[in-house]
VOGU-3710 file (C-alpha; in Angstrom, 3 decimals, decimal comma):
1> qklveeapsp> 0,878/-12,489/-13,277  3,257/-14,059/-10,778  2,279/-13,707/-7,129  4,714/-16,047/-5,326  8,269/-17,024/-6,222  10,634/-19,396/-4,452  14,155/-20,723/-4,783  15,262/-23,343/-5,329  12,311/-24,692/-7,284  10,691/-27,617/-5,438
11> alsprqrsrl> 9,684/-29,096/-8,803  13,280/-29,864/-9,830  15,772/-32,412/-8,619  19,349/-31,267/-7,877  20,481/-32,892/-11,120  17,836/-31,104/-13,192  18,648/-27,801/-11,494  22,338/-28,213/-12,246  21,562/-28,984/-15,871  19,371/-25,885/-16,200
21> gevavkglrd> 22,134/-23,710/-14,775  24,679/-25,137/-17,205  22,384/-24,488/-20,181  21,636/-20,923/-19,061  25,286/-19,996/-18,480  26,485/-21,587/-21,734  23,769/-19,862/-23,747  24,636/-16,395/-22,412  28,364/-16,972/-22,822  27,872/-18,019/-26,454
31> lgyanagtve> 25,970/-14,748/-26,970  28,787/-12,731/-25,397  26,508/-11,484/-22,616  28,405/-10,270/-19,540  26,105/-8,927/-16,842  23,412/-9,989/-14,432  20,435/-11,428/-16,265  17,556/-13,874/-16,057  17,023/-16,963/-18,186  13,527/-18,425/-17,975
41> flyhagrftf> 12,487/-22,020/-18,642  9,156/-23,837/-18,515  9,028/-27,240/-16,844  6,384/-29,871/-17,569  6,188/-33,653/-17,292  9,885/-34,047/-16,560  11,034/-31,845/-19,445  12,032/-28,193/-19,627  11,915/-25,801/-22,562  13,498/-22,388/-23,044
51> nevnarlqve> 11,168/-19,422/-22,593  13,089/-16,130/-22,695  16,090/-14,104/-21,561  15,725/-10,832/-19,663  18,883/-8,754/-19,774  18,169/-7,331/-16,328  17,196/-8,244/-12,802  13,566/-9,140/-12,224  11,101/-8,559/-9,415  11,959/-11,919/-7,862
61> hpitemvtgi> 15,736/-11,380/-7,708  15,687/-11,094/-3,857  15,059/-14,831/-3,470  18,282/-15,518/-5,392  20,103/-13,037/-3,179  18,723/-14,716/-0,053  19,897/-18,238/-0,961  23,266/-17,236/-2,447  24,219/-14,289/-0,237  25,111/-12,268/-3,358
71> dlvrqqllia> 24,064/-8,638/-3,757  22,972/-8,865/-7,396  22,291/-5,135/-7,729  25,832/-4,359/-6,597  27,314/-6,861/-9,058  25,242/-5,412/-11,885  26,409/-1,882/-11,108  30,047/-3,010/-10,928  29,841/-4,665/-14,334  28,019/-1,680/-15,849
81> sgeppelaqs> 30,790/0,635/-14,583  33,462/-1,463/-16,291  34,680/-3,353/-13,233  34,716/-7,148/-12,843  32,222/-8,841/-10,531  33,370/-9,731/-7,039  33,021/-13,476/-7,583  33,177/-16,049/-10,363  30,249/-18,068/-11,658  31,723/-21,203/-10,094
91> evvvhghsme> 31,571/-19,583/-6,644  27,777/-19,298/-6,694  26,410/-21,766/-4,120  22,834/-22,157/-2,918  22,072/-22,510/0,805  18,626/-23,068/2,295  15,319/-21,970/0,791  13,662/-18,629/0,080  10,204/-17,407/-0,902  8,785/-14,071/-2,026
101> crvnaedplr> 5,168/-12,903/-1,829  4,260/-9,887/-3,906  2,038/-7,390/-2,102  -0,269/-5,846/-4,683  -2,948/-3,238/-4,032  -5,664/-5,508/-5,435  -8,883/-7,005/-4,095  -8,701/-10,829/-4,298  -12,446/-11,078/-3,605  -13,184/-9,069/-6,763
111> dflpspgril> -11,040/-11,030/-9,206  -7,902/-9,083/-8,175  -9,208/-5,718/-9,339  -6,833/-2,804/-8,559  -7,486/-0,970/-5,297  -5,956/2,511/-5,637  -6,096/5,036/-2,839  -4,172/6,457/0,100  -2,375/4,212/2,579  -3,615/5,313/6,004
121> ayrepagpgv> -1,402/3,114/8,164  1,586/0,950/7,324  3,605/-1,523/9,403  6,079/-4,045/7,978  6,888/-7,425/9,524  10,341/-8,089/10,930  12,386/-10,874/12,444  15,115/-13,389/11,558  15,151/-14,265/7,873  12,480/-11,678/6,953
131> rvdsgvaags> 13,106/-8,975/4,365  10,679/-6,402/2,950  11,399/-4,415/-0,205  8,884/-1,576/-0,485  8,444/1,947/-1,734  5,478/3,122/0,315  4,692/4,434/3,791  1,723/5,804/5,689  0,293/8,608/3,562  1,532/7,210/0,245
141> evppmydpli> -0,826/7,299/-2,706  -1,373/4,162/-4,784  -2,327/5,554/-8,227  -4,680/3,680/-10,570  -2,535/4,093/-13,692  0,559/2,107/-12,651  1,491/-1,407/-11,574  -0,284/-2,203/-8,268  2,857/-3,777/-6,734  3,661/-1,846/-3,542
151> akvvvrgrsr> 5,992/-4,224/-1,689  7,603/-7,655/-1,581  7,893/-9,897/1,468  10,953/-12,155/1,212  11,734/-14,914/3,695  14,673/-17,278/4,071  14,991/-20,516/6,063  16,800/-23,822/6,234  13,962/-25,698/4,505  10,799/-25,022/2,524
161> eevirrmgra> 8,675/-26,032/5,502  10,419/-23,501/7,740  10,042/-20,819/5,079  6,286/-21,434/4,765  5,848/-21,104/8,548  7,992/-17,967/8,669  6,187/-16,434/5,706  2,827/-17,142/7,345  3,896/-15,192/10,439  5,246/-12,329/8,323
171> iaeyeirgvk> 2,000/-12,071/6,334  -0,035/-12,058/9,566  2,136/-9,252/11,005  2,004/-7,093/7,868  -0,518/-4,277/8,281  -1,646/-2,018/5,445  -4,733/0,152/5,913  -6,545/2,336/3,414  -6,259/0,100/0,340  -7,115/-3,546/-0,172
181> tilpfhaall> -4,180/-5,886/-0,748  -3,608/-9,545/-1,578  -2,112/-10,300/1,845  -5,219/-12,356/2,806  -4,830/-14,314/-0,426  -1,240/-15,177/0,473  -2,394/-16,369/3,899  -4,948/-18,656/2,213  -2,414/-19,932/-0,318  0,116/-20,795/2,385
191> repsfrkadl> -2,558/-22,943/4,083  -3,462/-24,773/0,862  -2,450/-28,468/1,129  -1,332/-28,678/-2,512  0,929/-25,665/-2,105  2,414/-26,975/1,134  3,189/-30,306/-0,575  4,801/-28,446/-3,513  2,182/-29,853/-5,888  2,240/-26,790/-8,132
201> wttmvadlri> 0,914/-25,885/-11,570  0,355/-22,607/-13,395  -3,453/-22,520/-13,097  -3,765/-23,814/-9,527  -5,131/-20,511/-8,133  -8,122/-20,674/-10,479  -8,485/-24,469/-10,425  -8,606/-24,664/-6,620  -10,686/-21,468/-6,291  -8,305/-20,233/-3,609
211> agrmkgrgpw> -9,512/-16,629/-3,841  -13,152/-17,669/-4,239  -13,069/-19,770/-1,045  -11,705/-16,937/1,071  -14,112/-15,894/3,815  -12,644/-12,468/4,444  -9,875/-10,084/3,519  -7,788/-10,487/6,660  -7,584/-9,567/10,360  -7,670/-5,799/9,786
221> eervaavgaa> -10,640/-5,966/7,425  -12,416/-8,330/9,825  -11,911/-5,861/12,681  -13,271/-3,035/10,534  -16,304/-5,158/9,613  -16,887/-6,039/13,285  -16,698/-2,377/14,327  -19,031/-1,423/11,485  -21,501/-4,124/12,492  -21,390/-2,960/16,118
231> lgaglalerl> -21,957/0,659/15,138  -24,805/-0,399/12,861  -26,400/-2,449/15,635  -26,083/0,461/18,080  -27,679/2,853/15,598  -30,519/0,409/14,953  -31,130/0,082/18,706  -31,246/3,853/19,103  -33,789/4,099/16,302  -35,891/1,345/17,862
241> earrslaapp> -35,902/3,103/21,228  -36,891/6,347/19,530  -39,845/4,643/17,795  -40,902/3,094/21,099  -40,827/6,467/22,833  -43,005/7,939/20,086  -45,472/5,048/20,123  -45,769/4,911/23,931  -45,535/8,368/25,558  -44,537/8,614/29,235
251> vpawaragrq> -47,292/7,671/31,740  -48,183/10,467/34,219  -47,616/9,818/37,913  -51,373/9,984/38,758  -52,096/7,324/36,119  -49,388/5,008/37,475  -50,788/5,381/41,004  -54,285/4,518/39,792  -53,075/1,412/37,986  -51,195/0,250/41,056
261> eqlaggvhaf> -54,318/0,724/43,199  -56,420/-1,311/40,725  -53,862/-4,108/40,593  -53,714/-4,153/44,386  -57,511/-4,464/44,633  -58,350/-0,860/45,512  -60,241/0,100/48,672  -62,605/-2,909/48,300  -59,836/-5,486/48,490  -59,699/-7,843/51,435
271> pprrrr> -56,992/-6,838/53,896  -53,991/-9,163/53,941  -54,339/-12,092/56,370  -52,168/-11,713/59,417  -49,917/-14,527/60,440  -50,311/-15,876/63,973
//
């Protein structure tokens, strides 16, 4: 399952990227395919191999839109309605860098198990270069029988470094209450040195134990835990005071007076020495 996508790929050189594009376009033209689509390749040890063709847009299509400025959904609808696209293949130019983080209703501390339920509060991040594609709001139900994807955070910047910083701020500002999400996982991944250096491989999440090394689920969950701990401590203190009151009943006034007289020496005590 893909969690983060970015464009252009930091694993490829401009020459390799150009070659991949040429192969993808030629292959679809030879097949007579005329629409938006996705051609997937696998890259390893300096070589790439063909994986598959999806005759549709995919979840990660916003990152392509962000770096090309092309509304791919609009182009797909134009072609499907019998009209030509608004630009030629040769006019597609990439500018800057983009990254997408999928927001799934899953618990990263429990091996990414689904976390269905009702969203109690919902607030999306905003700002320059930040885009959120979502289909939920406060009060929405996340059912257990469908894909747990509830939103996508997409960020654009001039460089990969700028995108990582901007994505980190967007993840920190994103607030979803009521269900657990993988937002804290994304925050941990963005801090990972290997990820920041673009040293990427398909099993890095498991190999580096990124989810296993997480200390918490995020700022909101930490606040809830702190409030719960405070309430628990207050309840424990009340119970302790109640046990003390049962074990040591109130002392009557006459008994307190007697104890004070005994501590002061009673009527047989020497009177206090006067100062001259």
